[in-house]
Backbone as a ProteinNet text record, in pm:
[ID]
protein_1_A
[PRIMARY]
XXXXXXXXXXXXXXXXXXXXXXXXXXXXXXXXXXXXXXXXXXXXXXXXXXXXXXXXXXXXXXXXXXXXXXXXXXXXXXXXXXXXXXXXXXXXXXXXXX
[TERTIARY]
10592.5	10546.9	10427.5	10345.4	10228.2	10218.3	10144.1	10129.9	9983.2	9945.9	9821.1	9863.4	9792.1	9835.2	9718.9	9754.2	9656.4	9703.8	9615.4	9643.4	9555.1	9603.7	9525.1	9527.7	9410.8	9399.4	9379.9	9488	9479	9378.4	9369.2	9279.5	9132.8	9099.6	8960.7	8942.9	9052.8	9054.8	8985.4	9023.2	8969.7	9081.3	9042.5	9135.4	9095.7	9194.9	9171.5	9260.2	9202.9	9277.1	9278.1	9394.7	9406.1	9515.6	9539	9646.4	9707.2	9835.7	9907.9	10040.5	10093.5	10229.3	10335	10293.9	10387.9	10339.1	10387.4	10340.4	10366.1	10484.4	10516.8	10430.7	10410.7	10327	10181.9	10136.2	9997.9	9977	10071.7	10061.1	10058.1	10140.2	10139.8	10002.7	9945.3	9812.9	9709.2	9709.9	9612.7	9631.8	9755.9	9782.7	9784.4	9808.5	9825	9754.1	9752.2	9711	9562.2	9498.3	9357.4	9267.3	9160.3	9059.6	8923	8836.5	8698.9	8691.9	8779.3	8778.5	8759.6	8732.4	8718.2	8842.7	8959.3	9081.9	9116.5	9072.4	9104.5	9033.3	8924.8	8847.1	8912.3	8999.8	9049.1	9200.5	9263.2	9408.9	9451.6	9574.5	9677.6	9661.7	9713.3	9713.3	9853.8	9859.8	9985.9	9983.6	10090.3	10100.4	10124.3	10031.3	10041	10095.3	10065.6	10109.2	10112.2	10213.5	10214.7	10251.3	10182.8	10204.1	10242.4	10363.2	10411.2	10361.3	10306.7	10258.7	10313.6	10300.2	10363.4	10298.6	10165.3	10098	9970.8	9916.8	9797.3	9676.6	9661.5	9547.4	9540.6	9652.3	9658.3	9628	9683.6	9662	9514.2	9448.4	9306.2	9222.8	9253.1	9179.4	9197	9320	9346.4	9272.4	9281.4	9214.6	9064.4	9002.6	8857.9	8823.1	8907.9	8883.1	8886.9	8989	9002.3	8883	8850.2	8737	8605.5	8592.9	8471.2	8446.8	8550.8	8536	8468.6	8480.7	8422.1	8453.1	8579.7	8619.1	8741.3	8720.1	8829.7	8927.5	8872.3	8957.6	9050.2	8997.9	9080.6	9191.7	9159.4	9260.8	9369.3	9329.1	9428.2	9512.8	9452	9527.5	9632.9	9595.7	9692.5	9807.7	9776.1	9879.9	9978.1	9926.7	10009.9	10054.7	10000.1	10027.6	10077.7	10207.8	10266.4	10208.8	10166	10106.3	9974.2	9897.6	9772.8	9802	9909.9	9949.8	9989.8	10063.2	10103.9	9983.2	9883.1	9761.2	9689.2	9687.1	9627.1	9703.5	9835.3	9918.1	9886.5	9880.8	9854.7	9719	9624.1	9489.9	9486.9	9574.1	9564.6	9685	9799.3	9916.5	9932.4	9961.3	9987	10119.9	10128.7	10256.7	10363.7	10485.6	10597.8	10626.1	10652.1	10688.1	10828.6	10851.1	10981.4	11032
9602.3	9595.8	9502.1	9532.4	9452.5	9447.8	9351.4	9335	9318.3	9381.2	9352	9266	9155.1	9064.4	9022.4	8986.6	8936.1	8799.1	8700.3	8564	8532.6	8439.1	8391.9	8240	8180.9	8035.6	8009.1	7977.6	7963.5	7857.9	7747.7	7640	7682.3	7779	7824.2	7970.5	8036	8177.8	8264.3	8243	8319.5	8403.8	8519.4	8605.2	8609.7	8634.3	8651.1	8765	8854.6	8968.5	8953	8971.4	8961.1	9052.4	9045.2	9122.8	9038.9	9060.6	8980.7	9047.6	9016.5	9061.6	8962.2	8838.9	8733.1	8667.4	8716.7	8675.1	8526.9	8478.1	8338.8	8240.4	8267.7	8180	8184.8	8302.6	8317	8241.6	8247.2	8174.3	8023.4	7977.1	7836.6	7797.5	7884.5	7859.6	7842.6	7934.7	7927.7	7801.9	7761.2	7649.2	7512.5	7506.6	7375.2	7357.4	7457.2	7437.3	7457	7545.4	7573.3	7460.2	7439.1	7340.2	7407.9	7371.4	7421.4	7574	7632.8	7777.5	7808	7933.1	7973.4	7935.4	7965.9	7942.1	7794.2	7711.5	7568.1	7502.3	7561.9	7504.2	7525.6	7623.2	7664.5	7650.8	7571.7	7553.8	7498.2	7526	7606.2	7755	7837	7982.3	8029.7	8130.9	8191.5	8337.3	8380.9	8521	8607.1	8698.4	8784.9	8923.2	8970.5	9104.3	9113.2	9178.2	9212.9	9360	9427.2	9570.5	9588.2	9631.4	9651.4	9784.8	9779.9	9902	9907.1	10021.6	10042.9	9967.3	9951.1	9893.7	9819.7	9746.7	9664.9	9751.3	9862.4	9949.7	9991	10031.5	10069.8	9950.1	9834.8	9713.9	9675.2	9682.1	9646.9	9743.2	9870.8	9970.1	9946.1	9918.3	9890.7	9764.2	9659.3	9533.6	9556	9624.3	9650.2	9734.1	9831.4	9915.6	9832.5	9750.4	9667	9572	9503.1	9410.2	9483.6	9602.7	9680.7	9726.4	9736.4	9775.5	9665.1	9539.7	9423.6	9427.3	9452.8	9472.3	9388.9	9292.7	9211.9	9301.4	9397.5	9488.5	9569.1	9613.5	9689.6	9602.3	9479.1	9386.4	9363.1	9342.1	9322.4	9447.6	9563.2	9688.1	9697.8	9663.1	9665.5	9568.2	9452.9	9353.6	9403.8	9470.1	9503.6	9649.6	9736.6	9879.5	9938.9	9963.4	10018.5	10155.4	10230.5	10361.4	10345.8	10241.7	10216.3	10183.7	10111.7	10080	10207.5	10293.9	10419.7	10507.9	10510.5	10586.6	10527.6	10396.1	10329.8	10366.4	10364	10402.4	10544.9	10636	10776.1	10793.1	10711.9	10721.1	10680.7	10585.9	10529.4	10552	10579.5	10595.9	10740.6	10759.4	10892.2	10943.1	11071.8	11126.2	11110.5	11089.1	11073	11204.9	11198.6	11319.2	11360.2	11484.9	11526.1	11639.8
12197.5	12060.4	12047.4	11951.1	11918.1	11765.8	11716.3	11572.2	11534.8	11425.2	11357	11239.2	11218.1	11112.5	11025.3	10901.8	10806.1	10760.1	10778.9	10734.2	10614	10531.7	10417.9	10416.6	10391.7	10376.3	10227.3	10155.3	10009.2	9962.4	10033	9989.1	9992.3	10078.2	10093.6	10052	10016.8	9981.3	10087.2	10212.9	10325.4	10385.8	10440.3	10512.5	10659.3	10743.9	10886.7	10935	11014.1	11069.8	11221.4	11282.1	11426.9	11480	11610.4	11674.1	11784.5	11808.7	11907	11943.9	12062.3	12094	12044.2	12010.5	11970.8	11842.4	11731.9	11600.1	11571	11603.4	11572.2	11651.2	11778.4	11860.2	11813.2	11776.9	11730	11599	11508.7	11382.9	11408.9	11501.7	11541.1	11596.9	11677.1	11732.9	11621.6	11524.8	11415.3	11330.5	11308	11217.8	11284.5	11415.9	11477.7	11611.3	11696.8	11835.2	11862	11790.2	11820	11771.5	11845.5	11807.2	11810.7	11720	11718.5	11710.5	11633.4	11615.1	11466.6	11437.7	11297.9	11218.4	11272.7	11195.9	11183.7	11277.7	11269.1	11150.7	11103.3	10992.7	10856.3	10846	10713.6	10696.7	10778.4	10770.6	10636	10596.9	10662.6	10630.8	10723.9	10710.6	10675.2	10591	10550.2	10595.3	10658.3	10699.1	10575.6	10549.1	10431.5	10465.9	10588.8	10628.1	10779.2	10831.7	10972.9	10983	11072.6	11093.8	11240	11263.4	11399.5	11452.1	11574.1	11639.6	11781.8	11845	11975.1	12089.8	12085.9	12202.8	12163.4	12260.4	12237.1	12201.6	12267.4	12242.4	12095.2	12039.9	11898.9	11810.6	11843.8	11764.6	11761.7	11877	11884.6	11800.4	11808.2	11729.6	11580.3	11538.6	11396.8	11351.4	11432.1	11398.2	11380.5	11474.9	11467.3	11344.7	11313.4	11197.2	11069.5	11055.2	10934.9	10923.6	11032.4	11030.6	11004.8	11059.3	11042.6	10899.8	10822.9	10682.3	10601.3	10648	10580.1	10430.5	10400.7	10261.8	10224.9	10140.3	10086.9	10009.4	9935.1	9857.5	9949.2	10063.8	10156.9	10215.1	10249.1	10300.4	10195.8	10071.8	9964.2	9945.1	9959.1	9947.4	10058.2	10180.6	10290.6	10266	10208.3	10180.8	10076	9973	9857	9846.8	9929.6	9914.2	10046.2	10053.4	10175.9	10211.4	10112	10139.1	10214.7	10184.4	10256.8	10402.9	10427.2	10564.8	10637.6	10571.5	10634.6	10668.5	10581	10611.1	10732.2	10742.1	10857.7	10984.7	10978	11092.8	11138.3	11044.1	11077.5	11144.6	11105.7	11162.2	11309.9	11349.6	11483.9	11575	11521.9	11607.5	11649.8	11776.3	11829.8	11773.5	11745.7	11698.3	11805.9	11761.1	11854.7	11922.7	12053.5	12128.2	12088.5	12068.4	12022.8	12090.1
[MASK]
++++++++++++++++++++++++++++++++++++++++++++++++++++++++++++++++++++++++++++++++++++++++++++++++++

């Protein structure tokens, strides 16, 4: 399993999109362990959304797509609208073999 995640830094009203196989460790990294990184400047980060996917390849494609949209509105839609997440899944996940 892999995750695409959306973080929010309330004090700075910034969003961050990433992907990882270990969500809890990655969140710890963003909030405490990293130094001199984009996310270290805007702490604390709050996990707003995580989307579980089957593999890293799918997660990377989803992450790049979300970042490529350069749209705060799209990120907010993913956070608040499960149907938007399902459309994103359909775009990148292979159909299950049956």
